[in-house]
Every structure is written in structure tokens, then in C-alpha cells.
C-alpha positions in Angstrom: 95.3 83.3 87.3 98.2 81.7 89.1 99.2 82.5 92.7 101.8 85.2 93.3 105.0 84.5 95.2 106.9 87.3 96.7 110.5 86.7 97.9 111.0 89.3 100.6 112.9 90.2 103.7 111.3 91.9 106.6 114.0 94.6 107.1 114.4 95.6 103.3 112.7 98.9 102.4 112.5 97.9 98.7 110.5 94.6 99.5 108.4 96.7 101.9 107.2 98.9 99.0 106.0 95.9 97.0 104.2 94.5 100.1 102.4 97.7 100.7 101.3 97.7 97.1 100.0 94.2 97.3 98.3 95.1 100.4 96.8 98.0 99.0 95.4 96.2 96.1 94.4 93.2 98.3 96.1 90.8 96.1 96.8 87.4 97.7 100.4 86.0 97.4 102.6 83.4 99.2 105.3 85.2 101.2 108.7 83.7 101.2 111.3 85.4 103.7 114.7 85.4 102.5 117.7 85.7 105.0 119.8 88.5 103.3 122.8 87.5 105.5 122.6 83.8 104.7 120.8 83.5 101.3 119.8 80.0 100.3 121.9 78.7 97.1 118.6 78.2 95.2 117.7 81.9 95.4 120.3 82.7 92.5 117.7 80.7 90.3 115.0 83.1 91.4 116.8 86.6 91.3 120.0 86.8 89.3 121.0 89.8 91.3 120.5 87.8 94.6 118.2 90.8 95.7 114.8 91.2 97.0 112.2 91.6 96.4 111.5 89.2 93.5 108.0 88.2 92.2 106.9 85.1 90.6 103.7 84.9 88.5 102.4 83.0 85.7 105.7 81.4 85.2 107.8 84.7 85.0 110.2 86.1 87.6 110.3 89.8 88.0 112.9 91.9 90.1 113.3 95.4 91.1 110.5 97.0 93.4 109.6 99.8 90.9 109.5 97.3 88.0 107.3 94.8 90.1 105.1 97.6 91.4 104.3 98.8 87.7 103.6 95.1 86.7 101.1 94.8 89.6 99.6 97.9 88.5 99.0 96.6 85.1 97.8 93.2 85.8 95.8 94.3 88.9 94.5 97.7 87.9 92.2 98.3 90.8 92.3 100.3 92.7 94.4 102.6 90.3 97.7 103.6 91.8 99.1 105.7 89.0 97.7 108.8 87.4 95.3 108.4 84.2 96.9 110.9 82.0 100.4 110.2 80.5 102.0 113.3 82.0 100.9 112.3 85.4 102.4 108.9 85.0 105.6 110.4 83.8 105.7 112.7 86.8 105.1 109.7 89.1 107.9 107.7 87.4 110.3 110.7 88.0 109.6 111.0 91.6 109.9 107.2 92.1 113.4 107.5 90.4 114.1 110.3 92.8 113.3 108.0 95.7 115.6 105.4 94.1 118.6 107.6 93.3 118.5 110.6 95.8 116.5 109.9 99.0 117.5 106.2 99.5 121.2 106.8 98.9 121.4 109.8 101.2 119.4 107.8 103.9 121.9 104.9 103.6 124.9 107.4 103.7 123.8 108.8 107.1 123.6 105.5 108.4 126.6 103.6 106.9 129.0 106.4 105.6 132.6 105.1 105.9 133.6 107.9 108.1 132.1 110.7 110.3 132.7 113.2 107.3 130.7 110.8 105.0 127.9 110.6 107.4 127.7 114.3 107.8 127.6 114.6 104.1 124.8 112.1 103.9 123.0 114.4 106.3 123.3 117.5 103.9 122.3 115.2 101.0 119.2 113.9 102.8 118.1 117.3 103.9 118.3 118.6 100.4 116.4 115.6 99.0 113.6 116.3 101.6 113.6 120.0 100.8 112.8 119.1 97.0 110.3 116.7 98.0 108.5 119.3 100.2 108.7 122.2 97.7 108.7 120.4 94.2 106.6 117.2 94.8 104.2 117.7 97.6 104.2 121.4 97.4 103.2 121.5 93.7 101.6 118.0 92.8 99.3 117.4 96.0 97.1 120.3 95.9 95.1 120.0 99.1 95.5 116.3 99.6 98.2 114.7 101.9 99.5 112.3 99.1 101.9 113.0 96.3 99.0 113.4 93.7 96.4 114.8 96.0 93.5 112.9 97.8 94.5 109.3 96.8 97.6 107.4 97.2 99.8 106.2 94.1 102.9 104.1 93.6 104.9 107.2 94.4 103.7 107.4 98.0 104.4 103.4 98.8 107.7 104.1 96.9 108.8 106.7 99.4 106.9 105.5 102.6 109.3 102.8 103.8 112.1 105.0 104.5 109.5 107.2 106.5 108.8 104.1 108.6 112.4 103.9 109.5 112.8 107.8 110.0 112.4 107.6 113.7 115.1 104.9 114.0 117.4 107.1 111.9 116.8 110.0 114.1 117.6 108.0 117.2 120.7 106.4 115.5 122.2 109.4 113.9 120.7 112.6 115.4 119.2 113.6 112.0 115.7 115.2 112.3 113.1 116.0 109.8 112.9 119.8 109.7 109.6 121.1 111.5 108.9 123.3 108.5 108.2 120.3 106.2 104.5 120.3 107.0 103.6 118.6 103.7 106.0 115.8 104.4 104.6 115.3 107.8 101.1 115.2 106.4 102.0 112.7 103.9 103.8 110.6 106.4 100.8 110.5 108.7 98.2 109.8 106.0 100.2 106.8 104.6 101.1 105.5 108.0 97.2 105.4 108.8 96.3 103.2 105.9 95.3 99.7 106.7 97.8 98.2 104.2 100.6 100.0 106.0 99.5 99.2 109.5 99.0 95.5 108.7 102.8 95.0 108.0 104.3 97.9 110.1 107.4 97.2 112.3 108.2 99.2 115.5 110.8 101.6 115.6 112.8 99.4 117.8 112.9 96.8 115.2 115.0 99.1 113.1 116.9 100.7 115.9 118.2 97.3 116.9 119.5 96.5 113.5 121.1 99.9 113.1 122.8 99.7 116.4 124.2 96.2 115.5 125.9 97.5 112.5 126.9 101.0 113.6 129.9 102.2 111.8 133.2 102.7 113.6 134.1 106.2 114.4 136.8 106.1 111.7 137.3 103.8 108.9 135.0 101.8 106.7 131.6 100.5 107.8 131.6 97.2 108.9 131.2 94.2 106.4 128.1 92.9 108.1 126.4 96.1 107.0 126.7 95.0 103.3 125.0 91.6 104.1 122.5 91.7 106.6 121.4 95.3 106.0 122.9 95.8 102.7 119.9 97.0 101.0 119.3 99.8 103.4 123.0 100.4 103.9 124.0 100.8 100.2 120.6 101.6 98.7 122.0 99.9 95.7 119.2 97.7 94.5 115.6 98.6 93.5 
């Protein structure tokens, strides 16, 4: 089987997802770092969207982190990172979609909302998303285990975790704090952070704080254009 190539960016939470899955499955790959603020012209031939992550394997190029991760699960099935039963896999996909469409956009809005009112609205949206994760996902699916589906991690855990690695930076940057009552989320966060695949590529909080400070939105008016380039994946949460 040919070697995998992963086109990634260190600061991108979506690329982070795929690196976690590759690490958890102990899959060897060539890492190619892409500067999102100054993408090479040739990268358009790898990813038509110009986004990361992008995976190249057996002559096929795949984009979108959720799609890439399911591809890796099918081609490299051990260790299993999706439930065995169809209903469980469907639930896993629902929560991955929730991370894409609810959690990530709210996180980005807190950071990069065009006005103070937008950023305050983002805090409410992020709080509501976290409430649902605590109550409807971890509260109902995880039983006594720390992960979304119990005692072992799945693609869902790795789909959510990159935003939690960035959460301390969000707190410092915006003042938003995870409610203390969210004990299930805290247990999930701690369990995933302790995994070797996660520790191997973890960035310190200051790595993210420095980037958020560099692109802090003005008190009024639109967020700076640079946020849509250097940190566009985190700022806009537009690509998966």
C-alpha cells in the first residue's frame, strides 16, 4: 500500500482532527505543512477548495476532515473508531455534523465576530452547543465511560477535541468559560488529552493565544482581513 501524504497546517483544528486519527491508528504518513496565509500555487491542484486537511493515498486526493477520517477508518479498520452497529454509526455521524455546524461556528464567532454584539451572541450559541453535548451526547451515550460512546474513543471524540485543546486560549482571549456543571465534558476533555496520540502533537495554550491576540477583532466594525487568511479555518469555521 502506498504511503499517505497529509497536507496540514499546525493551527488548523480540522487538520488537527485527521492527525489525531492517524496517530491513534498508528498510520505512517508524510506530513506536508501548508502556510494558509501564503499558500503555494501548486496547492490548488491538491485541494480544489484550497483548504486543509487534504489526504493523498493510492493516487486519490481526499478533502474535508470528516470524509478523510471515515476513509481512514475504512482502509485502516484497526483500532475501530466507529461503533459496530449501524444505529451507532449514524449517531456518531450526527454528532460529528454537530461539531461541524454548531460547535465550531459558535467558537469562531466568539473569537472573530464582526462586533461586540456578534461576539456576545457567539458566547450564547457556544454555551447552548456545550449544554447539548453535556446533556444529549455525553449524558446519554457515554454510560460510565469518559468518551462519547463509552469506554473507548471514536471519530466523534477526535472530531470535537481540537476545539477543547484551544479552549484555554479562548477563555483567556474572550472571557468565555466552560460551566463548572459540565462534568461530563470535563471528563471527556481530560481523557482525550491524556491519550498518547493527542499528547504527541499537542500545542501549548500560548501557541493559540498568540494567534488569537494577533488577529483580535476591533471593538467595532469588521474583523480584520488577516483573520480570514492566517486563521481563517478557526475564525470562520467554514471548511471541514
